C-alpha positions in Angstrom: -7.5 -23.6 15.0 -5.3 -24.0 12.0 -5.4 -21.2 9.4 -4.8 -21.8 5.7 -4.4 -19.1 3.1 -4.9 -19.6 -0.5 -4.2 -17.0 -3.2 -6.3 -17.8 -6.2 -5.5 -16.2 -9.4 -6.7 -18.7 -12.0 -9.3 -21.5 -12.4 -6.7 -24.3 -11.9 -5.9 -22.9 -8.4 -9.6 -22.6 -7.7 -10.1 -26.2 -8.7 -7.3 -27.2 -6.4 -8.8 -25.4 -3.5 -12.2 -27.0 -4.0 -10.5 -30.5 -4.2 -8.6 -29.7 -1.1 -11.8 -28.7 0.8 -13.6 -31.9 -0.5 -10.8 -34.0 1.0 -11.1 -32.5 4.4 -13.7 -33.8 6.8 -16.2 -31.2 7.9 -16.0 -30.7 11.6 -19.1 -30.0 13.8 -18.3 -26.3 13.5 -18.0 -26.4 9.7 -15.7 -24.1 7.7 -15.1 -20.4 7.9 -14.1 -19.1 4.5 -13.1 -15.5 3.8 -13.0 -14.2 0.3 -11.1 -11.0 -0.5 -11.2 -9.6 -4.0 -10.0 -6.4 -5.6 -7.3 -5.5 -3.0 -4.0 -4.0 -3.9 -1.7 -6.3 -5.7 1.7 -7.4 -4.5 3.3 -5.4 -7.3 1.3 -2.3 -6.2 2.5 -2.8 -2.6 6.1 -3.1 -3.7 5.7 -0.1 -5.9 4.1 1.9 -3.1 7.1 1.3 -0.7 9.5 2.1 -3.5 7.7 5.3 -4.3 7.8 6.3 -0.6 11.6 5.6 -0.5 12.1 7.6 -3.7 10.0 10.5 -2.3 11.9 10.5 0.9 15.2 10.5 -1.0 14.1 13.4 -3.3 13.0 15.4 -0.3 16.3 14.9 1.5 18.3 15.7 -1.7 16.4 18.9 -2.1 17.3 19.9 1.4 13.6 19.6 2.5 13.8 17.8 5.8 10.6 17.2 7.9 11.1 20.6 9.5 10.6 22.3 6.2 7.7 20.2 5.1 6.0 19.6 8.4 7.4 21.2 11.5 9.9 24.0 12.1 11.5 22.8 15.3 13.8 19.9 14.5 15.7 18.9 11.4 14.7 15.2 10.7 15.6 13.5 7.4 12.9 11.5 5.6 12.7 7.7 5.2 10.0 5.6 3.7 8.3 5.1 7.1 8.1 8.8 7.8 7.0 9.5 4.2 4.2 6.9 4.8 3.2 8.2 8.2 3.3 12.0 7.6 2.5 12.2 3.8 0.8 9.0 2.4 -1.4 8.1 5.4 -3.1 11.5 5.9 -3.8 11.8 2.1 -5.1 8.2 2.1 -7.4 8.8 5.0 -8.7 12.1 3.6 -9.5 10.5 0.2 -10.7 7.1 1.1 -11.5 7.2 4.8 -9.6 3.9 5.3 -7.2 3.5 8.1 -4.9 1.0 6.4 -3.2 0.8 3.0 -4.0 -2.9 3.1 -7.7 -1.9 2.8 -7.2 0.0 -0.5 -8.3 -1.5 -3.8 -6.2 -1.0 -7.0 -7.9 2.2 -8.0 -7.7 3.8 -4.6 -3.8 3.4 -4.6 -3.7 5.4 -7.8 -6.1 8.1 -6.4 -4.0 8.6 -3.3 -0.7 8.6 -5.3 -2.2 11.2 -7.7 -3.3 13.5 -4.9 0.0 13.2 -3.0 2.1 13.6 -6.2 0.2 16.7 -7.3 0.7 18.3 -3.9 4.4 17.5 -3.9 4.9 18.9 -7.4 2.8 22.1 -6.8 4.2 22.9 -3.3 7.8 21.6 -3.5 8.6 21.1 -7.2 9.1 17.3 -6.7 7.7 14.9 -9.2 8.2 11.2 -8.8 6.5 8.6 -11.1 4.8 5.7 -9.4 7.2 2.8 -9.9 6.1 -0.2 -11.9 8.8 -2.6 -10.6 11.1 -2.9 -7.6 14.7 -2.7 -8.6 
């Protein structure tokens, strides 16, 4: 089965999709159309990963390796993936109950950021603004 993905952000794109569907013959099985609305934006996704990179860098620069923040046994520097796994994901799951960042809507990204940012500021004195653009 061939999959097609359309990202519709305006009425012209919607009209194009409708025209595209009208030009295709309907098979005996019909169409399966999935509509997803209100999810995180591409800009939010880029900003999230930039924030996690900046958070990891700030933790490293402050001398707070994972041993000081999470476990005492091994000194491991932070990177965006470890910041996501050990900081963002547990907070995301606690606040939203969702198992994937891809499931978050725009407001939930902000809620998770605010909770994590508050915790990092109160416990470690680190304050990193959520980026609005990738460099």
